[in-house]
N, C-alpha and C positions, 0 to 999 in steps of 0.2 A: 334642147337636148343636152347642152353642156351644163345647164343648171341641174338637171336630173342626175347627170354623172357626178357632179360636185356634191350633191346631197347624198348620193349613194356612197361615195368615197368617204364623206364626213361621218356617216353612220357606221361604216366599217371601221374607221379609225377610232371612233368613240367606243364601239363594241370591243375592239382589241385592247383599248386602254383600260376599260372596265375589267376585263378578264385578267389583266396584268396586275390589278391592285387587290388581290385577295389578301386579307390580313389574317394570318394564322393565329389562333389562340394559343398562347404559351401554356404548358401544362404537361400532364402525363398522357402518353399515347400507347394504346395497346392493340395487338393483333386481335382479330375476331375470336380466335381460339383461346385467348388469354395467356398463351405461353410466353409472350414477349412484351415487356413494357419498357418504355424509355421516357425520359423527360426531355421536352423541347422548349428552348427559349428562343423566341422569334423577334427579329427586328426586320426592317425593310430590306436591309442589305445582307444580313447573316441569319443563319439558322443553326443553333448549337444543339447537337444531339448528345445527350448524356446517357450512356449505357452503364451497366454495373461495372464493366472492366475498362471503359475508356470514355473520353469526351472528344467529339469531333466537331469542328466548326466548318459548316458549309457556307460557301459564298454564292451570292446571287449570280446566276449564269445568264438567264434570259426569262422574261415573263415570270412564271411561278415556279421555275426550276432552279434548284440550288445544287452546287457541286462540291464534293470533297475528294481530293486525290490523296490516297494513303501515302505517307512519306516513305515507308519502307518498301512495300510491294508495288507501288505506283498504280494500284487499281482505282479506277474512276467510279465513284459512288454518286448517285443522284437522288434527290428528293423532289418530287413534284407536289406542290400544294394544290389540292383539288377543291377544297372548300375551307371555310374558317376552322373546321374541326376535323379535317381528313387530310392525310398525306399518303403518297405512294412512294416506296423506296424501290430503286432499281439500279442495275449496272448497264450502261448502254451497250457494252460489249457482249452482254449475255442475252440479247434479243428482247423479247417482250415479257420476261418474268418480272412481275411487279407484285409487291406486298403492300397491302393496305393497312394502315393503322389509324385508329380513331381516338379522338379526345376521350379520355376516361372520366366517368363521374368520380367524385371524390371518394366514394365508398368502394369503388371497383378495383382500386390498386393499392399497393403498399404505401403507407405513410413514410415520411422521411425518417421518423423514429424507427419504424419497422425495418426500413431499408438498412439503416445504420446497424441495428441490432443483429440482423441475420447476415449482413455482409461480414461483420466482425466474426460471427460464428463460422461462416464459410472459411474465413482465413485461418481460424483455429484448427479446423479439420484439415485444411491444406498443409498446415505445419505438422500435424500428426502423421500425414502421409509420408513426410520426410523422416520423422523421428521414429516411427514404428513401421518399418518397411515390410515386415511380414504381414501386416494388415492394411497395407497401403490401399488396396482396392476397396476395402470396406470404408476407410476414411474418405476416399474419393467420392463414394456414393453419398456419404453424409455431407460432404462439402457441397456437392451438387444440389442436394435437397435444401440446404441452408441458403445457397445462392438463389435458387428458384423462389424460396419463400421471401427473399429480400425484395423481389420486384413483381412477382405475379399476383394476379387477383386470386381470390379464394378458390374459385372454381378451377382455374388453370393449375393452381398449386396442388389442389387435392388430387387431380388426375395425374400430374407429374410425380408427386410424392408416392402415390400408390404404385406406380411403375418402379420407382427407386426402391421402395420397401420390398417389392417382389424380388428384385435383383439381389438385395442384401440377404433375403431369406435363402437364396440359392447357395450362398457361401458361408452364412453364419452357422456357428456350432449350436448356439442357443437360439432357436427360432421363435421362442415365446416372448423374448424381451428385446426391444429395439436398442441398439447400441448408441443411438443418438436421438433420444426423445426430445432434446431441445431443438432439433431440426425437423424431425418427423413426429407429429403428434401420435399418441397412443392409439386413438381411434382409427387413424389411417393405417398404422402398423397392424393392428388387429384385423382390419378389413382386407389387407393384402394377402394374396395367395402365394 
């Protein structure tokens, strides 16, 4: 009987040890709707999450869970590695709300060059918000479109940019010409209502 118990305990230990050793693939991860893409660099003890506006280093907490506590607002953020190509993000204080991100194929997300180009463009429009205050709302829409284009896949960007173009058309004097064609392609502008 004790040999059976020892075997069972050993199997449980091996099973829990195998579950603790998921090796996440570093790369770009995207939500299923394509609206949000991040870059993740993974080591056994740290997971670095690179977003368009910040970089956060998560430290291994236990098993396949990594933790980052925001230095300013002290919010506890967690990432659970559920497979070599899938993560779930959550805040323990928020209950069971989890967001799943999956490793993107190379053609599904923005390249580094695309990110740099459109991130710089977003910064240009943010500066115009400050220098041209009468049209600040317009330039904020253009900045949002450029920021989205820097990191979203094509399908997610097209949907988002169509919404932004529709919003711009509500406030634009000339609704036939996009004020920021470098951020919102002409075909998307023309297709927006």
